[in-house]
N, C-alpha and C positions, 0 to 999 in steps of 0.2 A: 504494500500500500504506500502510495506517495502522498506526502503531506505538502500542501501548498502554503508554506510559510515564508515565501519570498516577501521582502519588504516592498510594499506597494504604497507609494505616496498618493493618497487620494487628493484630487484637486479640491480646492476650497475657494469659497468666495471671500476675497480679502475684505477685512473691516477697516483697513487703513493702509497707507503707503509710507515707507521710511526710506530715506536715502542717506547712506553713511559716506561722507566725503573726507578724503585724506587732504589735510591742509598743508602738510610739508614737514620738514625735519625738526622744526622747533615746536616743542609742546605748547599748547595742546595740539596733538596731531590730528584729531578728528572733530568733525562737526556733524551732528545728526539733524537732518531736515525732514519735514513732512509736508506733503501736498494736501492730504485729506485724511480724515479718520477721527475717531474719538480722541480728544485732546488728552484725557486722563490715561487712556491705554497707551498712547504714543509716548507720553512723558515717562510713564512707568517703564516702558521698554527702553527708552533712551537712557534712563538712569542706570539700568542694568548693563546695557551695551557699553556705556562710557566707563563703567567700573571694570569691564573686561579689556577695554582697548586703550585706556587713558595714557599709558606710557609706552605703547607698542607701535612703532612704525611698521609698515607692511613687510619690510625685509627681515624683521625679527623672527626667529624660529617659533616663538610662542604665539605669534600672530595667527598662523594657520590654524592652530588648535582653538584659539579663542574665536576666530572668525566662524568656525563650524558651530561653536556653542551659541554665538549670536544668531546664526542662521536658524538653528533649531528652536531658539527662543522666539524668533519672529514667526516661525511656522506654528508653534503652539498658540501664539497670540493671534494667528491668522492675519499677519501683516505682510504685505507685499514688500520685499526687501530688495534694495538696489545698492550696489557698491560703486563708488567713483574713486578709484585709487590714483587717478591721474596718469595711468599708463595702460598699455594694452596687456591684458592678462593672458592672452593666447600665446604670447612668446614663451618659448621653452626656458626654463630656469637655467641660469649659468652657474656652474659649480666651480669653485676654486680648486 
């Protein structure tokens, strides 16, 4: 018997939109913007996201883990999440 326990992300109707923008190498590195949605929900999410990202520029190894945590948090809150890192993320990573 085969069990179908593959992770399937069910589409959801977003209740708000959040854009996380990288400001540059000088702290604070991040700005969290919203175009629409419940202000209280957005602010609560922004507080948690800022706590995870406050001292992390995108090239920091911890950033990737925290970015995933922020994305899962946005999904739980049913927020449409957008990242603006200021560079094309499709480029392959360069390793030293």
